[in-house]
DONUKE-862346 format. One record per residue: x, y, z of N, C-alpha, C in turn. Coordinates in steps of 0.05 Angstrom, whole numbers. Layout:
<recs>
npx_npy_npz_capx_capy_capz_cpx_cpy_cpz
X_Y_Z_X_Y_Z_X_Y_Z
...
</recs>
This chain:
<recs>
npx_npy_npz_capx_capy_capz_cpx_cpy_cpz
2252_2208_2657_2235_2206_2646_2221_2221_2622
2219_2213_2599_2217_2238_2573_2183_2235_2568
2177_2270_2578_2153_2275_2568_2138_2267_2549
2110_2264_2554_2095_2260_2524_2091_2291_2513
2085_2287_2487_2081_2310_2462_2048_2326_2493
2032_2313_2498_2011_2315_2507_2012_2338_2540
2027_2324_2551_2042_2332_2582_2057_2362_2571
2075_2353_2549_2092_2377_2547_2076_2408_2538
2052_2402_2518_2034_2422_2515_2020_2434_2541
2013_2411_2565_2002_2417_2582_2014_2435_2602
2044_2425_2612_2052_2441_2620_2056_2473_2612
2061_2472_2589_2064_2500_2569_2036_2517_2583
2020_2508_2581_1990_2523_2587_1994_2525_2618
2002_2511_2629_2002_2516_2658_2016_2527_2665
2035_2535_2655_2055_2564_2659_2045_2595_2656
2022_2591_2642_2020_2617_2633_2018_2625_2603
2018_2608_2583_2016_2607_2556_1995_2586_2548
1988_2602_2524_1963_2590_2507_1978_2579_2481
1966_2556_2473_1976_2541_2449_1946_2535_2431
1955_2545_2399_1931_2545_2380_1938_2525_2365
1930_2507_2361_1938_2483_2341_1927_2483_2322
1903_2493_2312_1884_2485_2287_1870_2505_2291
1872_2525_2264_1886_2514_2242_1912_2532_2246
1930_2501_2222_1958_2511_2229_1958_2541_2211
1986_2555_2213_1995_2572_2194_1994_2561_2170
1982_2573_2149_1987_2573_2120_1966_2550_2113
1950_2541_2127_1932_2521_2116_1913_2525_2098
1909_2514_2075_1891_2511_2051_1859_2501_2061
1837_2518_2057_1818_2514_2069_1801_2509_2041
1777_2489_2033_1770_2480_2013_1756_2505_2002
1742_2519_2021_1726_2551_2004_1730_2570_2027
1728_2595_2013_1733_2620_2032_1705_2617_2054
1684_2604_2043_1653_2607_2059_1654_2580_2076
1674_2562_2078_1674_2539_2097_1688_2560_2130
1660_2536_2143_1673_2542_2173_1704_2540_2174
1711_2552_2200_1742_2547_2206_1742_2534_2237
1749_2516_2240_1748_2508_2267_1777_2507_2277
1778_2519_2310_1797_2535_2315_1796_2520_2343
1823_2503_2356_1826_2491_2374_1850_2495_2389
1856_2489_2413_1877_2492_2431_1881_2483_2459
1901_2497_2469_1893_2485_2499_1905_2519_2517
1890_2514_2541_1892_2533_2562_1900_2523_2595
1905_2546_2605_1914_2527_2636_1891_2532_2656
1859_2541_2641_1849_2550_2663_1817_2540_2658
1799_2529_2667_1763_2518_2664_1753_2544_2655
1739_2542_2630_1726_2570_2632_1737_2590_2617
1755_2591_2608_1771_2618_2595_1762_2620_2564
1748_2646_2567_1745_2648_2542_1767_2661_2517
1768_2653_2496_1782_2646_2471_1766_2671_2452
1781_2684_2446_1765_2705_2428_1785_2704_2402
1765_2694_2378_1781_2693_2348_1772_2712_2334
1794_2733_2323_1793_2754_2309_1808_2749_2279
1803_2762_2267_1804_2759_2240_1815_2789_2228
1830_2789_2206_1844_2811_2191_1836_2807_2164
1846_2830_2144_1855_2820_2123_1881_2828_2119
1897_2834_2131_1935_2842_2134_1932_2829_2152
1964_2813_2160_1973_2807_2186_1979_2827_2207
1979_2851_2205_1978_2874_2220_1955_2886_2227
1922_2876_2209_1905_2885_2228_1892_2903_2210
1875_2914_2207_1856_2917_2241_1845_2893_2240
1840_2888_2267_1826_2855_2281_1799_2868_2282
1778_2847_2276_1753_2844_2279_1746_2821_2302
1732_2818_2317_1725_2796_2334_1704_2772_2315
1721_2757_2316_1689_2731_2298_1671_2716_2313
1687_2718_2335_1664_2698_2361_1686_2687_2378
1675_2681_2411_1691_2664_2427_1682_2639_2430
1709_2621_2436_1706_2600_2450_1713_2591_2475
1694_2581_2486_1703_2574_2518_1719_2549_2526
1739_2549_2542_1754_2521_2546_1739_2504_2570
1739_2478_2567_1727_2459_2574_1716_2464_2608
1703_2449_2622_1705_2461_2647_1713_2427_2660
1718_2411_2645_1723_2387_2665_1755_2388_2658
1771_2377_2681_1805_2379_2674_1812_2357_2674
1840_2355_2657_1853_2333_2655_1880_2337_2684
1871_2319_2709_1892_2324_2725_1915_2312_2715
1936_2323_2726_1967_2327_2716_1980_2328_2741
2007_2318_2743_2022_2323_2759_2030_2355_2765
2029_2375_2740_2045_2387_2725_2015_2420_2738
1993_2405_2740_1970_2425_2739_1939_2404_2714
1926_2421_2724_1901_2420_2705_1898_2434_2680
1889_2413_2659_1892_2429_2637_1867_2430_2624
1859_2450_2614_1836_2456_2585_1839_2449_2563
1819_2442_2539_1828_2442_2519_1796_2462_2510
1804_2477_2480_1788_2493_2475_1785_2482_2449
1753_2478_2435_1762_2476_2403_1724_2493_2393
1727_2499_2377_1698_2505_2359_1709_2514_2339
1675_2529_2313_1685_2544_2302_1675_2560_2294
1686_2578_2274_1676_2605_2265_1665_2606_2237
1658_2634_2232_1655_2637_2208_1667_2666_2193
1679_2669_2176_1698_2694_2168_1679_2700_2147
1672_2720_2153_1656_2735_2132_1675_2743_2112
1657_2742_2077_1675_2743_2057_1696_2767_2046
1686_2779_2061_1695_2812_2058_1718_2820_2077
1725_2792_2088_1759_2793_2103_1779_2785_2083
1766_2763_2066_1785_2752_2048_1792_2768_2019
1821_2770_2017_1835_2792_2000_1843_2768_1972
1850_2785_1955_1862_2764_1926_1884_2759_1935
1906_2740_1926_1931_2738_1936_1945_2713_1914
1943_2737_1889_1951_2724_1861_1923_2702_1861
1936_2679_1860_1914_2656_1843_1884_2651_1865
1898_2659_1894_1890_2645_1911_1868_2675_1930
1856_2665_1954_1846_2688_1965_1863_2691_1997
1861_2700_2016_1878_2704_2042_1867_2719_2064
1868_2709_2086_1857_2720_2111_1879_2711_2135
1874_2729_2151_1895_2726_2173_1873_2715_2200
1883_2702_2218_1870_2695_2242_1884_2700_2273
1873_2710_2289_1894_2701_2313_1863_2701_2336
1882_2681_2359_1862_2680_2383_1875_2697_2404
1863_2714_2423_1872_2724_2446_1855_2715_2474
1863_2720_2490_1847_2708_2516_1850_2742_2534
1822_2755_2531_1827_2775_2549_1822_2779_2574
1839_2790_2587_1842_2793_2618_1854_2779_2634
1865_2756_2623_1881_2744_2626_1908_2744_2625
1917_2748_2600_1940_2758_2599_1960_2730_2593
1947_2708_2574_1961_2689_2564_1977_2695_2537
2002_2687_2536_2014_2695_2520_2004_2670_2494
1999_2682_2468_1991_2660_2451_2006_2649_2426
2013_2623_2422_2026_2613_2399_2014_2601_2383
2021_2605_2363_2008_2588_2340_2034_2576_2321
2027_2561_2309_2045_2534_2301_2039_2537_2270
2061_2523_2255_2066_2512_2228_2057_2493_2219
2052_2475_2211_2046_2435_2202_2072_2425_2212
2099_2438_2201_2125_2423_2214_2137_2457_2227
2153_2445_2251_2165_2462_2264_2192_2479_2251
2195_2499_2252_2219_2514_2231_2241_2493_2230
2245_2474_2240_2271_2464_2238_2257_2434_2229
2232_2436_2216_2225_2408_2210_2209_2386_2218
2214_2392_2246_2191_2369_2261_2163_2378_2268
2149_2356_2275_2126_2361_2285_2130_2390_2306
2103_2402_2310_2111_2426_2332_2106_2407_2365
2094_2385_2360_2088_2374_2395_2115_2361_2399
2130_2343_2381_2160_2334_2382_2176_2350_2384
2179_2375_2375_2187_2401_2380_2193_2416_2399
2170_2415_2413_2172_2424_2444_2178_2407_2467
2175_2382_2468_2183_2359_2480_2218_2356_2472
2229_2354_2452_2252_2357_2448_2275_2382_2454
2262_2400_2448_2273_2429_2465_2280_2428_2501
2251_2417_2507_2261_2414_2533_2272_2395_2551
2269_2368_2527_2287_2356_2533_2320_2364_2538
2332_2383_2515_2352_2395_2518_2361_2420_2536
2340_2421_2550_2341_2440_2577_2329_2469_2569
2312_2475_2549_2301_2495_2548_2277_2499_2569
2272_2522_2576_2248_2537_2593_2224_2524_2580
2201_2525_2582_2180_2520_2568_2170_2548_2543
2182_2566_2566_2176_2590_2545_2195_2589_2521
2224_2580_2521_2239_2584_2509_2232_2559_2491
2222_2538_2497_2211_2518_2483_2186_2523_2454
2170_2542_2471_2146_2553_2457_2155_2572_2427
2177_2585_2448_2187_2605_2421_2202_2597_2400
2218_2577_2407_2233_2553_2389_2221_2550_2369
2193_2538_2380_2184_2514_2358_2154_2525_2346
2150_2555_2352_2120_2567_2338_2127_2573_2314
2114_2588_2303_2107_2594_2269_2123_2620_2266
2141_2616_2252_2156_2647_2252_2132_2676_2251
2108_2673_2243_2084_2688_2239_2067_2680_2263
2074_2669_2279_2061_2672_2312_2060_2692_2321
2036_2707_2333_2012_2690_2333_2000_2687_2310
2004_2700_2285_1979_2702_2272_1975_2683_2252
1954_2665_2240_1953_2643_2232_1946_2653_2202
1957_2646_2174_1953_2655_2147_1931_2629_2143
1912_2639_2126_1892_2614_2110_1884_2625_2088
1889_2605_2065_1885_2615_2043_1856_2599_2029
1845_2599_2006_1826_2590_1994_1829_2596_1966
1817_2569_1947_1813_2581_1918_1812_2609_1914
1818_2624_1891_1808_2641_1877_1786_2642_1862
1765_2660_1851_1753_2657_1841_1748_2639_1810
1769_2651_1803_1784_2634_1772_1788_2604_1781
1786_2598_1801_1801_2563_1805_1778_2540_1798
1752_2551_1782_1738_2527_1766_1727_2538_1737
1725_2526_1721_1713_2534_1696_1692_2507_1693
1671_2521_1690_1646_2508_1684_1643_2508_1656
1652_2482_1640_1644_2475_1612_1671_2469_1604
1674_2462_1574_1698_2440_1568_1721_2469_1556
1746_2460_1554_1767_2477_1554_1779_2466_1531
1787_2482_1510_1802_2474_1485_1824_2495_1478
1851_2487_1479_1878_2504_1481_1893_2490_1456
1904_2506_1444_1921_2505_1415_1949_2508_1422
1948_2534_1443_1978_2548_1441_1980_2561_1469
2010_2561_1480_2017_2569_1510_2006_2592_1514
1994_2617_1491_1984_2632_1507_1957_2632_1514
1942_2615_1502_1916_2600_1506_1910_2597_1530
1933_2571_1540_1932_2563_1564_1942_2577_1584
1955_2601_1578_1958_2622_1602_1932_2637_1603
1913_2625_1597_1892_2640_1605_1875_2629_1636
1880_2602_1631_1871_2586_1658_1892_2576_1669
1915_2598_1680_1935_2592_1691_1926_2592_1729
1903_2594_1735_1891_2598_1763_1871_2579_1768
1874_2557_1741_1844_2546_1737_1861_2516_1758
1836_2512_1771_1850_2482_1795_1830_2461_1781
1801_2472_1776_1783_2444_1777_1769_2453_1736
1764_2439_1724_1755_2439_1696_1725_2420_1696
1707_2434_1707_1678_2424_1699_1670_2418_1676
1686_2401_1664_1684_2390_1633_1707_2377_1619
1707_2374_1588_1731_2367_1578_1751_2388_1578
1780_2368_1585_1806_2388_1578_1810_2375_1549
1821_2404_1529_1826_2386_1500_1849_2399_1489
1868_2390_1483_1895_2407_1479_1899_2396_1445
1899_2404_1431_1904_2406_1400_1932_2421_1385
1933_2411_1366_1956_2415_1353_1956_2441_1343
1979_2471_1343_1963_2494_1333_1984_2492_1302
1977_2507_1287_1979_2509_1258_2007_2526_1261
2030_2511_1248_2057_2516_1247_2065_2526_1217
2073_2557_1218_2077_2563_1185_2110_2559_1177
2129_2557_1204_2154_2557_1196_2165_2537_1210
2191_2520_1197_2204_2498_1203_2209_2498_1234
2202_2485_1253_2207_2487_1281_2229_2467_1291
2249_2469_1309_2262_2453_1319_2252_2436_1358
2243_2464_1366_2227_2463_1396_2205_2471_1391
2185_2461_1411_2167_2474_1416_2155_2482_1446
2149_2513_1446_2153_2521_1482_2122_2505_1498
2122_2497_1523_2111_2484_1536_2080_2496_1540
2066_2485_1539_2033_2487_1546_2030_2474_1576
2018_2493_1592_2024_2488_1627_1993_2500_1633
1984_2481_1646_1970_2484_1666_1981_2488_1695
1992_2504_1715_2006_2504_1738_1991_2494_1755
1964_2496_1757_1952_2490_1781_1929_2470_1788
1920_2463_1759_1902_2443_1753_1892_2416_1771
1879_2412_1783_1889_2389_1802_1861_2367_1794
1848_2365_1777_1818_2358_1767_1805_2362_1738
1797_2345_1724_1780_2351_1702_1759_2325_1710
1742_2339_1702_1715_2324_1716_1696_2314_1689
1712_2322_1664_1695_2304_1638_1728_2286_1629
1729_2293_1605_1751_2280_1589_1772_2298_1585
1799_2284_1577_1826_2300_1579_1840_2288_1557
1840_2306_1530_1845_2291_1511_1874_2313_1492
1898_2299_1500_1922_2318_1496_1937_2309_1463
1946_2330_1459_1958_2313_1427_1981_2327_1435
2007_2315_1437_2039_2322_1440_2053_2332_1415
2052_2356_1406_2052_2361_1381_2089_2356_1378
2090_2347_1355_2115_2346_1336_2132_2369_1328
2153_2371_1333_2166_2390_1319_2172_2385_1290
2167_2404_1272_2169_2401_1242_2199_2395_1234
2212_2412_1251_2240_2402_1232_2254_2379_1243
2271_2360_1224_2287_2331_1235_2299_2342_1258
2311_2362_1261_2325_2364_1292_2317_2367_1315
2285_2364_1320_2280_2367_1332_2267_2340_1349
2281_2333_1374_2275_2308_1381_2255_2301_1406
2239_2326_1413_2223_2322_1436_2195_2334_1423
2176_2320_1434_2146_2334_1431_2138_2352_1447
2124_2377_1447_2117_2390_1459_2112_2384_1485
2116_2395_1507_2106_2384_1528_2076_2391_1540
2070_2381_1547_2032_2386_1568_2046_2386_1592
2051_2403_1612_2051_2403_1637_2034_2413_1653
2020_2385_1666_1999_2390_1688_2018_2375_1716
2034_2396_1729_2057_2392_1750_2033_2383_1771
2003_2386_1779_1993_2384_1803_1961_2366_1801
1961_2360_1768_1938_2341_1766_1942_2317_1779
1915_2310_1788_1919_2287_1800_1886_2263_1799
1873_2277_1786_1851_2258_1774_1838_2277_1754
1828_2255_1734_1808_2261_1706_1788_2242_1713
1757_2241_1718_1743_2226_1721_1726_2225_1693
1737_2224_1670_1726_2212_1649_1752_2199_1626
1749_2196_1608_1771_2178_1592_1793_2197_1581
1825_2178_1588_1844_2204_1584_1853_2191_1557
1858_2210_1535_1871_2204_1505_1892_2223_1505
1920_2199_1495_1947_2215_1494_1954_2208_1460
1964_2227_1447_1967_2225_1434_1990_2242_1412
2004_2234_1390_2031_2239_1384_2027_2230_1358
2026_2247_1332_2028_2241_1306_2050_2248_1298
2067_2239_1277_2089_2250_1258_2080_2270_1238
2094_2289_1237_2090_2312_1220_2114_2312_1189
2101_2317_1169_2122_2320_1142_2149_2335_1155
2167_2317_1154_2200_2326_1162_2205_2331_1186
2192_2316_1206_2194_2306_1238_2213_2283_1246
2228_2282_1260_2242_2258_1262_2224_2232_1271
2237_2217_1261_2213_2187_1273_2230_2176_1298
2252_2191_1309_2256_2184_1336_2246_2202_1363
2239_2206_1377_2246_2227_1395_2231_2222_1429
2225_2237_1448_2216_2231_1471_2183_2252_1466
2172_2229_1500_2144_2240_1497_2150_2246_1528
2147_2272_1538_2143_2277_1569_2116_2284_1569
2102_2266_1587_2070_2267_1579_2060_2291_1603
2080_2300_1628_2076_2321_1648_2057_2314_1669
2045_2294_1673_2028_2277_1688_2042_2260_1717
2060_2270_1722_2073_2253_1745_2056_2253_1769
2034_2272_1776_2026_2262_1799_1990_2261_1789
1989_2247_1774_1961_2235_1767_1963_2213_1772
1942_2201_1797_1938_2177_1803_1912_2166_1805
1884_2181_1796_1863_2167_1786_1859_2177_1757
1848_2152_1748_1836_2158_1721_1808_2138_1725
1783_2158_1723_1753_2134_1726_1753_2123_1696
1757_2132_1680_1757_2117_1654_1777_2111_1635
1770_2107_1614_1793_2089_1599_1816_2111_1592
1845_2100_1594_1873_2106_1580_1880_2095_1553
1882_2113_1536_1886_2109_1509_1911_2124_1505
1936_2111_1491_1958_2128_1473_1960_2123_1453
1964_2133_1436_1965_2126_1404_1987_2147_1388
2001_2139_1377_2031_2151_1357_2036_2139_1331
2042_2141_1320_2054_2141_1298_2078_2138_1290
2097_2145_1310_2123_2164_1303_2143_2138_1319
2159_2126_1302_2174_2104_1303_2196_2118_1328
2193_2087_1358_2215_2095_1367_2213_2112_1388
2197_2128_1389_2184_2143_1407_2190_2139_1444
2195_2155_1456_2202_2148_1493_2174_2155_1495
2156_2144_1518_2143_2160_1528_2149_2155_1559
2143_2175_1583_2148_2175_1597_2124_2200_1617
2137_2200_1648_2120_2214_1660_2090_2209_1669
2083_2188_1677_2054_2177_1682_2054_2156_1705
2077_2159_1720_2085_2140_1742_2074_2135_1766
2060_2156_1772_2039_2151_1795_2020_2138_1795
2011_2129_1771_1979_2116_1763_1980_2091_1779
1968_2077_1792_1970_2055_1795_1953_2032_1791
1935_2037_1790_1910_2020_1770_1887_2041_1755
1880_2029_1742_1862_2037_1721_1832_2016_1722
1809_2029_1726_1785_2012_1730_1782_2008_1700
1785_2016_1684_1769_2011_1656_1791_1999_1639
1792_2014_1616_1808_1996_1591_1836_2009_1589
1855_1998_1581_1878_2008_1575_1882_2001_1537
1892_2025_1527_1893_2019_1490_1918_2035_1493
1944_2020_1482_1968_2029_1474_1968_2024_1443
1960_2043_1430_1968_2036_1401_1997_2055_1385
2013_2038_1382_2034_2061_1363_2042_2043_1337
2041_2065_1321_2053_2054_1295_2083_2043_1295
2098_2052_1316_2127_2040_1312_2129_2029_1340
2151_2031_1351_2159_2010_1376_2145_2021_1393
2143_2011_1411_2130_2012_1440_2148_2013_1466
2158_2042_1467_2167_2045_1496_2154_2063_1511
2139_2055_1537_2122_2064_1552_2135_2064_1585
2156_2068_1581_2169_2073_1613_2155_2088_1626
2137_2110_1623_2121_2133_1639_2099_2111_1647
2094_2085_1642_2070_2071_1661_2087_2052_1681
2103_2050_1686_2117_2036_1701_2103_2022_1729
2085_2047_1739_2074_2049_1767_2051_2019_1760
2045_2020_1744_2011_2006_1738_2010_1978_1746
1999_1982_1764_1995_1948_1774_1971_1930_1764
1946_1944_1767_1928_1929_1756_1906_1943_1735
1890_1929_1717_1871_1940_1690_1847_1929_1694
1832_1951_1704_1798_1933_1708_1791_1918_1693
1787_1928_1664_1779_1912_1645_1799_1894_1621
1798_1915_1602_1813_1899_1579_1842_1920_1569
1856_1906_1565_1885_1916_1560_1889_1902_1527
1897_1932_1507_1891_1924_1485_1922_1942_1472
1940_1919_1462_1972_1936_1447_1981_1925_1423
1982_1949_1410_1992_1947_1388_2013_1960_1378
2030_1949_1373_2058_1963_1359_2076_1940_1340
2097_1953_1333_2110_1937_1315_2127_1915_1320
2149_1932_1332_2167_1910_1345_2179_1912_1368
2199_1934_1371_2210_1932_1403_2188_1936_1426
2191_1928_1448_2175_1931_1469_2187_1940_1498
2184_1953_1511_2192_1962_1541_2171_1976_1555
2164_1969_1579_2140_1984_1594_2124_1966_1605
2102_1981_1620_2089_1963_1635_2096_1946_1662
2119_1945_1669_2135_1924_1690_2129_1920_1711
2105_1933_1719_2085_1931_1745_2062_1911_1741
2053_1917_1712_2029_1901_1717_2028_1871_1719
2010_1871_1745_2003_1843_1753_1976_1828_1742
1952_1842_1734_1920_1831_1740_1916_1850_1720
1896_1834_1697_1878_1847_1678_1851_1830_1679
1837_1855_1680_1810_1835_1700_1790_1834_1675
1796_1834_1654_1779_1816_1630_1800_1802_1610
1801_1826_1585_1816_1808_1563_1841_1829_1558
1860_1811_1554_1887_1825_1541_1887_1818_1507
1898_1838_1494_1904_1822_1476_1926_1846_1462
1949_1833_1447_1973_1841_1436_1974_1838_1404
1986_1859_1386_1987_1850_1368_2016_1860_1359
2031_1844_1347_2058_1849_1348_2077_1850_1369
2108_1849_1366_2121_1845_1394_2148_1826_1385
2163_1825_1376_2186_1804_1370_2211_1817_1396
2212_1847_1407_2228_1837_1416_2224_1844_1448
2233_1847_1467_2228_1861_1495_2246_1872_1507
2246_1889_1530_2276_1891_1545_2262_1875_1566
2282_1874_1591_2283_1854_1607_2250_1868_1627
2246_1883_1624_2228_1897_1643_2198_1899_1637
2196_1892_1608_2167_1889_1595_2156_1868_1605
2133_1879_1618_2109_1855_1635_2113_1835_1645
2141_1849_1664_2154_1820_1670_2141_1816_1702
2113_1825_1703_2103_1816_1729_2077_1805_1725
2070_1800_1700_2036_1797_1693_2035_1769_1698
2017_1772_1723_2006_1743_1728_1985_1736_1727
1968_1746_1709_1929_1737_1721_1924_1759_1700
1905_1739_1674_1888_1750_1653_1862_1736_1666
1844_1754_1673_1817_1747_1679_1802_1737_1655
1804_1745_1635_1788_1734_1609_1800_1726_1588
1800_1732_1566_1812_1715_1536_1841_1730_1529
1860_1711_1528_1884_1730_1522_1892_1726_1494
1901_1749_1476_1902_1734_1448_1926_1750_1441
1951_1736_1427_1974_1745_1419_1975_1743_1391
1977_1760_1373_1986_1758_1351_2005_1770_1338
2022_1755_1325_2046_1765_1315_2065_1776_1335
2063_1758_1358_2077_1763_1386_2104_1735_1381
2127_1747_1395_2144_1727_1394_2146_1719_1416
2133_1695_1417_2138_1677_1450_2155_1655_1446
2173_1650_1439_2193_1627_1432_2208_1635_1456
2219_1602_1468_2238_1601_1482_2260_1619_1474
2271_1618_1460_2303_1625_1450_2305_1649_1459
2282_1666_1461_2281_1693_1466_2296_1703_1490
2315_1717_1494_2332_1719_1525_2312_1730_1547
2298_1744_1543_2270_1743_1564_2246_1735_1553
2244_1714_1570_2217_1702_1565_2192_1714_1565
2180_1724_1548_2153_1737_1552_2138_1722_1572
2119_1747_1587_2107_1737_1601_2114_1719_1617
2138_1722_1626_2149_1700_1644_2137_1697_1677
2119_1711_1682_2109_1709_1708_2074_1704_1704
2065_1696_1679_2042_1690_1675_2034_1657_1689
2013_1664_1703_2002_1641_1723_1975_1630_1711
1957_1650_1704_1926_1641_1703_1919_1666_1680
1904_1649_1661_1884_1658_1635_1861_1643_1640
1840_1660_1655_1820_1644_1655_1799_1639_1633
1807_1656_1620_1785_1653_1586_1806_1635_1573
1807_1647_1544_1813_1628_1518_1839_1642_1515
1863_1623_1511_1893_1637_1500_1890_1629_1469
1894_1651_1463_1898_1653_1431_1929_1661_1422
1943_1648_1405_1967_1656_1391_1958_1645_1357
1963_1671_1350_1961_1674_1320_1990_1681_1305
2002_1671_1290_2023_1682_1280_2047_1686_1293
2049_1663_1320_2072_1667_1336_2092_1656_1335
2107_1655_1355_2135_1635_1351_2154_1649_1331
2155_1669_1319_2174_1677_1303_2200_1673_1299
2211_1677_1331_2241_1666_1334_2238_1640_1359
2262_1618_1347_2260_1596_1359_2243_1570_1363
2217_1574_1340_2205_1549_1329_2182_1541_1353
2189_1547_1373_2163_1527_1390_2149_1558_1406
2136_1549_1429_2125_1559_1445_2128_1560_1473
2128_1581_1482_2134_1583_1515_2124_1608_1528
2101_1605_1547_2098_1623_1562_2100_1621_1588
2104_1634_1613_2103_1633_1630_2126_1628_1647
2134_1621_1675_2156_1612_1681_2166_1589_1679
2190_1581_1670_2186_1548_1663_2183_1527_1692
2190_1537_1715_2178_1521_1736_2149_1526_1743
2135_1536_1742_2109_1544_1748_2086_1540_1725
2064_1519_1734_2043_1513_1713_2024_1536_1704
2019_1545_1678_2005_1571_1670_1974_1549_1665
1955_1560_1682_1932_1548_1683_1913_1568_1658
1900_1544_1630_1880_1567_1628_1855_1548_1626
1836_1568_1624_1814_1559_1638_1790_1556_1615
1802_1571_1587_1779_1576_1567_1787_1559_1542
1809_1548_1544_1808_1535_1521_1835_1546_1504
1846_1541_1480_1866_1539_1463_1861_1540_1434
1875_1562_1425_1880_1573_1398_1903_1573_1389
1913_1555_1373_1944_1560_1364_1939_1568_1332
1942_1579_1312_1931_1586_1281_1959_1607_1275
1956_1592_1245_1970_1610_1223_2000_1622_1230
2023_1599_1245_2039_1610_1260_2067_1590_1238
2070_1604_1220_2089_1581_1197_2119_1573_1216
2127_1599_1228_2141_1583_1243_2155_1565_1257
2127_1560_1270_2125_1541_1293_2132_1513_1273
2148_1497_1299_2166_1473_1292_2157_1447_1309
2149_1465_1332_2146_1446_1356_2125_1461_1381
2105_1442_1387_2093_1458_1409_2103_1467_1431
2117_1465_1446_2130_1474_1465_2106_1474_1492
2104_1500_1505_2080_1505_1526_2082_1482_1549
2107_1467_1549_2112_1454_1567_2094_1455_1601
2085_1479_1614_2078_1490_1629_2055_1496_1627
2038_1491_1609_2013_1500_1602_1992_1470_1609
1969_1483_1627_1953_1464_1634_1924_1477_1630
1913_1454_1618_1884_1464_1610_1863_1448_1629
1846_1473_1632_1827_1458_1647_1797_1458_1626
1775_1442_1638_1752_1451_1636_1740_1438_1605
1719_1450_1588_1707_1434_1570_1713_1454_1530
1717_1474_1545_1731_1490_1517_1743_1480_1499
1739_1482_1469_1754_1467_1442_1789_1472_1455
1802_1454_1442_1829_1462_1429_1831_1458_1398
1842_1484_1390_1840_1484_1364_1875_1489_1359
1881_1478_1332_1913_1476_1320_1901_1477_1293
1909_1505_1280_1900_1500_1252_1917_1518_1228
1921_1514_1206_1944_1527_1194_1969_1530_1198
1982_1512_1212_2005_1514_1233_2023_1495_1213
2033_1503_1184_2041_1488_1159_2072_1471_1170
2093_1482_1184_2107_1469_1200_2108_1455_1223
2084_1452_1231_2078_1435_1259_2075_1409_1260
2081_1390_1262_2068_1363_1260_2046_1354_1273
2031_1340_1257_1996_1339_1277_2004_1322_1291
2025_1298_1291_2021_1283_1311_2035_1292_1334
2060_1314_1337_2062_1329_1361_2040_1333_1371
2024_1348_1352_2007_1366_1367_1982_1351_1384
1976_1323_1367_1962_1304_1383_1973_1294_1409
1997_1293_1406_2011_1289_1431_2010_1298_1454
2009_1323_1440_2009_1345_1474_1982_1349_1479
1965_1355_1468_1937_1352_1468_1933_1326_1490
1932_1302_1481_1929_1280_1497_1943_1289_1526
1963_1297_1528_1973_1298_1563_1961_1315_1573
1934_1336_1556_1921_1346_1578_1899_1334_1593
1913_1324_1623_1893_1300_1627_1862_1317_1639
1870_1344_1643_1846_1354_1670_1833_1373_1645
1833_1368_1623_1815_1377_1595_1796_1358_1589
1767_1362_1580_1759_1343_1568_1740_1354_1548
1752_1370_1524_1728_1387_1503_1738_1379_1482
1727_1382_1456_1734_1372_1430_1762_1393_1426
1766_1376_1396_1794_1385_1384_1788_1388_1361
1805_1414_1348_1806_1416_1320_1836_1424_1308
1838_1404_1297_1876_1401_1283_1870_1393_1259
1875_1420_1247_1876_1418_1219_1894_1437_1203
1895_1431_1176_1918_1442_1159_1951_1453_1168
1961_1432_1191_1980_1435_1198_1997_1418_1177
2026_1415_1194_2042_1398_1174_2045_1367_1178
2044_1355_1156_2038_1329_1157_2057_1303_1175
2089_1319_1167_2112_1309_1175_2112_1275_1177
</recs>
C-alpha cells in the first residue's frame, strides 16, 4: 500500500528526525520587518523548537524564540506525531544587503533531544515537491534517513530568506530618456507615481538603439507612458526596446507610442517588452504614424476594465494583444488598410468604433461576439466577397449599428456568421457608402423601436432598402430613407 505524504513525514519524525517545511529555503518575504511563520513536525509532544537567525549561513547564530510542538497526538500505526508552528520576528540588524535585495538565514534546532532537522526548497533537487519526493524515495527502497537526505534542500538545515531592498520603492514620478538613466532604477520594484519614457535627442544617424531596461519593476501605481523610439537611419527596422520583464500591474493608464523620425524606415517592429503585464486598471492607448509596424509583447493581458484605443497612421498589426478577451468600456480602432490582431477579443462592454480597414488576416477580431453599446464602422470593408468575413463571430450589438462608407469591396454588406442571426437592439444607420449596390445583411435581426436610416448611398436602390426594412418583423421604429439610388 502506497504511503501518504503526511504519513511519510510522520514516520520520518517518529524515527528521530525533524522536518521544517515552512518557510521553504529561498523564500522571498514582503518586507524585512514582516513576522516569519515557522512550522514543521516532530516525534514528541511538547518538544521545544528553537529558531535561530544569522547574517551568514555559517553563523554566528542567535536565538529568536522558541516554538513548542502540540500536546495532542495524531495516532498512527507508526507512532504519534506532533506538529509545531509559530511566528518569530527577525530584527533588522540581521538582514544584510545582497545586490538589490536583503537576506537573512534561519535554522531550527531541538536542544537536548538530538533530532536532526531537515529543511526543504519549494521543490526537491530533482524537481518534485518535497513530500512527494519523500514518498517516492521510500517506495524505491530508501530508508527514512536516506529519503530525507535525498529530498532536503542542498542548504539544509539552513533556510535563506530574502526581502526587497531599500531601493525597491520610488515614491514619486520617474522620467527616463536614456539607458543610463534607466540603470539608476535597476533595483526598483514599485513606482508609487508615473513612469514616463521619452525619446532622447539623437545627433548622429542610428541603425539601432540600446534597450532601456527596468529589470525588477513589478508595479506602477500611476500612469505609464512609453515612447518606443525609432532609429534615424533607414536601415534600422526595430524601434528601441523598453524591457520590463517582471512588470505585472499598472494602476493608471498605459500609453504606448511610436513616431517616425525623418529618414527612418516606414516598416519596422516594436517589441513592447510587457510579456508579464496582466493587469491595467486604467485605459490602454497605442499610437503610431509608422506604416506597417508590427507590435508584439503584450500577450499576457486577458481583460481591460476601461478603454482600448489603437490609433495607427499606418497599418494595424498588433499581434501583441492576442490574449485580450474582454474590454470593459470602449474600443476605438483607427488605421489605414491592413489589420491583424485582437484575435481573442470576445466582449466589448460599451461602444466599438473602427475607422479604416479594407483588409484583414484570418485572425483579426475573429472571436468578437458581443458589443454592449453602439458599434460604428467607418471606411471599413464589410463586403461579403472578402476572403475572411469581417466580424464573422458577431452575434449581439445591444446599441446602434452604424456603417459609413462601407462595402468598399463586394458591393453589399455582411457581418457575423452566415448561419447565425446578428441581433441589433438599438437601430441601424447605413450612410455615404457609394460602393454599396445591395443591402446584404441577410442575418441581421432588428428589435426595439430605434430608427433605421439609409442615407446618401447613391448606388443602392431605394426599393431594395424598403424591402429589406419591411422584412424586419421584430422592429417597430421609424425609417429614414433619403439620398439613395432611384433605380
